[in-house]
C-alpha positions in Angstrom: -9.0 -39.5 27.1 -8.1 -36.1 27.5 -5.1 -36.6 25.1 -7.3 -38.4 22.6 -9.8 -35.8 22.5 -7.4 -32.9 22.6 -7.9 -32.0 18.9 -11.8 -32.1 19.2 -12.6 -28.2 19.3 -16.2 -27.5 18.6 -17.5 -24.8 16.1 -16.1 -23.4 12.9 -12.3 -21.8 13.0 -12.6 -18.0 12.0 -11.6 -17.5 8.3 -10.9 -13.9 7.5 -13.7 -12.6 5.4 -13.3 -11.8 1.6 -15.3 -9.4 -0.6 -14.6 -8.1 -4.2 -13.1 -4.3 -4.3 -12.1 -2.4 -7.3 -8.5 -1.9 -8.0 -8.6 1.8 -7.4 -11.0 4.5 -6.4 -13.0 6.4 -9.1 -10.8 9.4 -9.1 -8.0 8.0 -7.3 -4.6 6.4 -8.4 -3.2 2.9 -8.4 -0.7 3.4 -5.7 -1.1 2.0 -2.3 -0.8 4.2 0.7 0.7 1.5 2.9 0.4 2.3 6.7 -1.1 5.7 7.2 -1.8 5.4 10.9 1.2 7.7 11.9 0.5 10.4 8.9 0.2 13.8 10.5 -2.1 15.0 7.7 -3.1 18.2 9.6 0.3 19.6 9.3 -0.7 20.4 5.7 -2.3 23.3 6.9 0.7 24.8 8.3 -0.9 26.1 11.4 1.3 25.8 14.3 -1.4 26.4 16.7 -3.5 23.6 15.2 -0.4 21.2 15.6 -0.3 22.1 18.9 -3.8 21.5 19.9 -3.7 18.2 18.4 -0.4 17.2 20.1 -2.1 18.5 23.4 -5.4 16.8 23.0 -4.9 13.4 21.6 -3.7 12.2 25.0 -6.2 14.2 27.0 -9.6 13.9 25.1 -12.0 12.1 27.6 -13.6 9.8 25.1 -10.1 8.4 24.0 -9.1 8.0 27.6 -12.5 5.9 28.2 -11.8 3.7 25.2 -8.3 3.0 26.4 -9.7 2.1 29.8 -11.6 -0.4 28.1 -8.8 -2.1 26.9 -7.8 -3.0 30.6 -11.3 -4.6 31.1 -10.7 -6.7 27.9 -7.5 -7.8 29.0 -9.0 -9.0 32.3 -11.6 -10.8 30.3 -8.7 -12.8 28.5 -7.5 -14.0 31.9 -11.1 -14.9 33.1 -11.8 -17.0 29.9 -8.3 -18.8 30.1 -8.8 -19.6 33.7 -11.8 -21.9 33.1 -9.5 -24.6 31.3 -7.1 -24.8 34.2 -7.2 -26.8 37.5 -8.6 -24.9 40.5 -7.3 -25.4 44.1 -9.2 -24.1 47.4 -7.3 -24.5 50.6 -8.7 -23.8 54.1 -8.0 -24.3 57.7 -10.1 -23.9 60.8 -9.1 -23.8 64.7 -11.9 -24.7 67.2 -11.8 -24.8 71.1 -15.0 -26.9 72.7 -15.9 -27.9 76.1 -18.3 -28.8 78.7 -19.6 -27.0 81.9 -21.6 -28.5 84.7 -21.3 -30.9 87.9 -21.1 -34.3 86.1 -18.4 -36.7 87.3 -15.5 -37.4 85.0 -15.9 -34.2 83.4 -13.1 -33.2 81.0 -11.6 -29.8 80.1 -11.7 -28.1 76.7 -11.0 -29.9 73.6 -8.8 -28.1 70.9 -9.5 -29.2 67.2 -7.3 -28.2 64.3 -8.4 -29.0 60.7 -7.6 -28.3 57.0 -9.0 -29.0 53.8 -7.8 -28.8 50.2 -10.0 -29.2 47.3 -8.8 -29.6 43.6 -10.9 -29.5 40.5 -10.2 -29.6 36.9 -13.1 -29.6 34.2 -11.5 -31.5 31.1 -11.9 -29.2 28.3 -12.7 -32.0 25.8 -14.6 -30.3 23.2 -12.8 -26.8 23.2 -15.5 -24.9 25.3 -12.8 -22.7 27.2 -10.4 -22.6 24.1 -13.1 -21.1 22.2 -14.0 -18.8 25.0 -10.3 -17.5 25.0 -10.4 -17.2 21.4 -13.4 -14.9 21.6 -11.8 -12.9 24.7 -8.7 -12.4 22.5 -10.7 -11.1 19.6 -12.6 -8.8 21.7 -9.3 -7.6 23.2 -8.2 -6.8 19.6 -11.6 -5.1 19.2 -11.0 -2.8 22.1 -7.7 -1.7 20.7 -9.3 -1.1 17.5 -12.2 1.0 19.3 -9.5 3.3 21.0 -8.1 4.0 17.4 -11.7 4.8 16.2 -12.1 7.2 19.3 -8.7 8.9 18.2 -9.8 9.4 14.6 -13.3 10.9 15.8 -11.4 13.3 18.1 -9.0 14.2 15.2 -12.0 15.0 12.9 -14.1 16.9 15.6 -11.0 18.8 16.7 -9.8 20.0 13.3 -13.2 20.8 12.0 -13.9 22.9 15.1 -10.7 24.9 14.6 -11.5 25.4 10.9 -15.1 26.7 12.1 -13.4 29.0 14.6 -11.1 30.5 11.9 -14.1 30.7 9.5 -16.2 32.7 12.0 -13.4 35.0 12.8 -12.8 35.5 9.1 -16.6 36.6 8.7 -16.4 38.9 11.7 -13.6 40.7 9.9 -15.4 40.7 6.7 -18.5 42.0 8.3 -16.6 44.9 10.1 -15.0 45.7 6.9 -18.6 45.9 5.3 -19.9 48.0 8.3 -17.1 50.5 7.7 -17.8 50.7 4.0 -21.4 51.0 4.8 -20.9 53.7 7.2 -18.8 55.8 4.8 -21.8 55.4 2.2 -24.2 56.5 5.0 -22.1 59.6 5.6 -21.8 60.4 1.8 -25.5 60.0 1.6 -26.1 62.5 4.4 -23.8 64.9 2.6 -25.5 64.4 -0.6 -29.0 65.3 1.1 -27.6 68.4 2.6 -26.3 69.2 -1.0 -29.8 68.6 -2.5 -28.4 65.7 -4.7 -30.1 62.8 -2.4 -33.4 62.3 -1.1 -34.6 61.4 2.6 -35.2 57.7 1.2 -31.7 57.4 0.1 -30.3 58.3 3.6 -32.9 55.7 5.3 -32.0 52.9 2.8 -28.1 53.6 3.7 -28.8 53.8 7.4 -30.8 50.3 7.2 -28.0 48.6 5.6 -25.5 49.8 8.4 -27.9 48.6 10.9 -28.3 45.1 9.2 -24.7 44.8 9.2 -24.3 45.6 12.8 -26.9 43.0 13.5 -25.2 40.1 12.1 -21.8 40.6 13.9 -23.2 39.3 17.3 -24.2 36.1 15.9 -21.0 35.5 14.4 -19.1 36.2 17.4 -21.5 33.8 19.4 -20.7 31.2 16.9 -16.9 31.6 17.2 -17.1 31.3 21.0 -19.2 28.0 20.7 -16.5 26.7 18.6 -13.7 27.6 20.8 -15.6 26.3 23.6 -15.9 22.8 21.9 -12.2 22.8 21.3 -11.4 23.4 25.0 -13.8 20.5 25.9 -12.3 18.2 23.4 -8.9 18.8 25.1 -10.5 18.0 28.5 -10.4 21.6 29.6 -13.1 24.2 30.8 -15.1 25.6 27.9 -13.3 29.2 28.3 -9.9 27.9 28.9 -8.6 28.6 25.2 -10.6 31.7 24.6 -7.8 34.2 24.9 -5.5 32.2 22.9 -7.9 31.6 20.2 -9.1 35.1 20.1 -5.7 36.3 18.7 -6.9 35.0 15.5 -5.3 33.5 12.2 -6.0 33.1 8.7 -8.4 30.4 7.4 -6.7 27.0 7.4 -5.8 25.9 3.8 -4.1 22.7 3.1 -1.0 22.7 1.0 0.1 19.3 -0.1 -1.0 16.6 -2.4 -3.8 14.1 -2.3 -2.9 10.6 -1.6 -6.2 8.4 -1.2 -4.4 5.0 -1.8 -6.4 2.1 -2.9 -9.6 0.4 -1.6 -7.6 -2.4 -0.3 -5.6 -0.2 1.9 -8.9 0.6 4.0 -9.1 -3.1 5.2 -5.7 -2.5 7.1 -5.8 1.1 7.8 -9.5 1.7 9.0 -9.8 1.0 12.6 -13.7 0.6 12.4 -13.2 -2.2 9.7 -10.6 -4.0 12.0 -12.9 -3.7 14.9 -15.7 -5.3 12.8 -13.5 -8.1 11.6 -12.5 -8.8 15.3 -16.0 -8.8 16.4 -16.8 -11.4 13.7 -13.8 -13.5 15.1 -15.2 -13.3 18.4 -18.6 -14.0 17.3 -17.3 -17.2 15.4 -15.6 -18.5 18.5 -18.8 -18.2 20.5 -20.5 -20.7 18.2 -17.8 -23.4 19.4 -18.7 -22.5 22.9 -22.4 -22.7 22.4 -21.8 -26.3 20.6 -19.4 -27.6 23.3 -22.2 -27.3 25.7 -24.3 -29.8 23.8 -21.8 -32.4 24.7 -20.8 -34.3 27.9 -18.4 -32.8 30.3 -16.0 -34.4 32.9 -14.5 -33.3 35.7 -12.0 -34.4 38.0 -12.1 -33.5 41.6 -10.5 -34.4 44.8 -10.1 -33.3 48.4 -8.2 -34.1 51.5 -9.1 -33.2 55.1 -6.5 -33.8 57.8 -7.6 -33.0 61.4 -6.0 -33.1 64.7 -8.0 -33.4 68.2 -6.2 -32.6 71.5 -8.6 -33.3 74.4 -7.4 -33.3 77.9 -5.4 -36.4 78.8 -4.9 -37.6 75.1 -4.7 -36.6 71.5 -5.4 -38.1 68.2 -5.7 -37.4 64.3 -7.8 -38.3 61.4 -7.4 -37.6 57.8 -10.1 -38.0 55.2 -9.5 -37.8 51.4 -11.6 -38.5 48.1 -10.9 -38.4 44.4 -13.1 -39.2 41.3 -14.4 -38.3 38.1 -17.9 -36.5 37.6 -19.7 -36.9 34.3 -22.4 -34.3 33.2 -24.6 -35.3 30.3 -27.2 -32.8 29.0 -30.2 -34.7 28.0 -33.5 -32.7 28.6 -33.1 -28.8 28.4 -36.3 -27.9 26.6 -34.1 -27.0 23.5 -32.0 -24.2 25.3 -28.8 -25.3 24.3 -29.7 -25.8 20.7 -31.3 -22.4 20.8 -28.2 -20.9 22.2 -26.2 -22.4 19.0 -28.7 -20.8 16.6 -28.3 -17.6 18.5 -24.5 -17.6 18.1 -24.9 -18.5 14.5 -27.1 -15.6 13.8 -24.8 -13.2 15.7 -21.9 -14.4 13.6 -23.9 -13.7 10.3 -24.9 -10.4 11.5 -21.3 -9.6 12.6 -20.2 -10.5 8.8 -22.7 -8.3 7.4 -21.6 -5.5 9.7 -18.1 -5.9 8.4 -19.2 -5.7 4.9 -21.1 -2.6 5.5 -18.2 -1.1 7.2 -15.9 -1.7 4.3 -18.3 -0.5 1.6 -19.2 2.6 3.8 -15.5 3.2 4.0 -15.0 3.1 0.1 -18.2 5.4 -0.4 -16.7 8.0 2.1 -13.3 8.0 0.4 -15.2 8.4 -3.0 -17.2 11.3 -1.7 -14.2 13.0 -0.1 -12.0 12.8 -3.1 -14.6 14.1 -5.5 -15.5 17.0 -3.1 -11.6 17.8 -2.5 -10.8 18.0 -6.3 -13.7 20.4 -7.0 -13.3 22.5 -4.0 -10.3 24.4 -5.5 -12.2 25.2 -8.6 -14.9 26.6 -6.6 -12.5 28.7 -4.3 -10.9 30.1 -7.5 -14.1 31.0 -9.2 -15.2 32.9 -5.9 -12.1 34.7 -5.8 -12.5 36.3 -9.0 -16.2 36.9 -8.2 -15.2 39.0 -5.1 -12.5 40.8 -7.3 -15.1 41.8 -9.8 -17.7 42.7 -7.4 -15.2 45.0 -5.4 -14.5 46.6 -8.9 -18.0 47.2 -9.4 -18.5 48.9 -6.1 -15.5 51.2 -6.7 -17.3 52.3 -10.0 -20.7 52.9 -8.8 -19.4 54.6 -5.7 -17.5 57.0 -8.1 -20.4 57.4 -10.4 -22.7 58.1 -7.6 -20.3 60.8 -6.2 -20.4 62.3 -9.7 -24.3 62.2 -9.5 -24.3 59.8 -12.6 -25.9 56.9 -10.9 -28.4 56.5 -7.9 -27.7 55.3 -4.5 -29.4 52.0 -5.1 -26.6 51.0 -7.4 -24.2 51.7 -4.5 -26.0 49.5 -2.2 -26.5 46.7 -4.6 -22.9 46.7 -5.1 -22.0 46.6 -1.5 -24.6 43.7 -0.9 -22.8 41.9 -3.9 -19.4 42.2 -2.1 -20.6 41.1 1.0 -22.2 38.1 -0.4 -19.3 37.2 -2.7 -16.8 37.4 0.3 -18.9 35.2 2.6 -19.4 32.7 0.1 -15.6 32.5 -0.6 -14.9 32.4 3.2 -17.6 29.5 3.4 -15.8 27.9 0.2 -12.6 28.0 1.9 -14.0 26.5 5.1 -15.4 23.6 3.1 -12.3 22.9 1.3 -10.5 22.6 4.6 -13.2 20.2 6.0 -13.3 18.0 2.8 -9.4 17.3 3.4 -10.1 16.4 6.8 -13.0 14.0 5.7 -10.6 12.5 3.2 -7.8 11.6 5.7 -10.1 10.3 8.3 -11.9 8.2 5.7 -8.7 6.5 4.8 -8.0 6.0 8.4 -4.9 8.2 8.9 -3.2 9.9 11.8 -4.7 7.9 14.8 -1.1 7.1 16.1 0.8 10.3 15.2 3.6 9.5 17.7 4.3 6.1 15.9 3.2 4.1 19.1 0.7 1.7 17.6 -0.8 -0.9 20.1 1.0 -4.1 20.0 -2.3 -6.1 19.7 -3.1 -4.4 16.4 0.0 -6.4 14.7 -1.9 -9.8 15.9 -5.0 -9.1 13.8 -5.2 -11.3 10.9 -4.7 -9.8 7.5 -8.1 -9.7 5.9 -8.4 -10.9 2.2 -9.7 -8.6 -0.4 -10.6 -9.8 -4.0 -9.9 -6.9 -6.6 -12.2 -6.8 -9.6 
């Protein structure tokens, strides 16, 4: 019967999901990226300190380490799931000594009894309950590997963005210090003009107020820099202030130098670990339908036992062996609809898992489209702001010279200084945003989570998901 029913496996087989996707991104090309898991995209910033932080942190980040540890638990679950379909053997032994005390005639001494017992049982997996359980566990193991890759991508995005923020705040601090120096010079010039009778007390107060406003913004920028530096240390599994001295040395704002390779939408199915995780969760949920359906049917278990014993009383000895063997049939008849409800629950879970996979694919496409759109326009913004900074600086030089000659008022100088400060701050923010958009693009395409080239072996076992191109 076992051989005849070996092919009877309950529930549906997992079929890789499909959905239509465009042949290219709206602002992308038609060339596939291939496997981008090992692409060290952050090296495009040409910042050795950033490269060192990434290399150091991807093996030390606590979130990544937690995700990797969950793989061990998932591997153990595969063993547990597979053990149910195998015979089990339990062996035991005992040694007892018994006797009597008193003044009765013919009283005998102590009796030694040695006994053993072996029990074997095997639940015949006629309808594939344990086979489906193992399928579900294996899919969950693949999902755990993908979850670890998601954690690595999240770490990369958080670390590089925090580094970009730290350098941005350092740039703003330097700009504010430059503004402060310029405004102090204007303040000193105004006081000199007041003594010469060419300026009013109001001019002096206005110039002094601008100096004080600039002084007030520097501490806030320094605090923001320290917060970013503290977060970088935490991401690397270090105490918050560990990297402060190293990062305070300063460096230019990161600007990527390289081309944009977004690939095609179909690449996301293979390269995005969150999509792979969603597909593996769907596979596990599909296998669970078979587990629930198998519980609707009869089950047969074979069991047997043998119990030898040896008794050695005073004046003689003897032995006795008992054994038993036979099948047991369990047939679910009345359960109040519980088993049928379990099947409905697993089917609903599988539908929800499919919708989650579809949502993950569409969200990934949207993220790439948004990042592509932003990165392609960031350079235009930065170029325009660089020109604006140059124009405002020239305007400041002209207004300052005119004020010294008495041809214009102090208000023109102060306005020019504000314009320069605003333009420089806007340029720094645009450079920051351009660097972050490059991060978003590479994370959106699923790049760089295995920079050392060591991809988990289980990832290769994940079935290729079909994609229909429009």
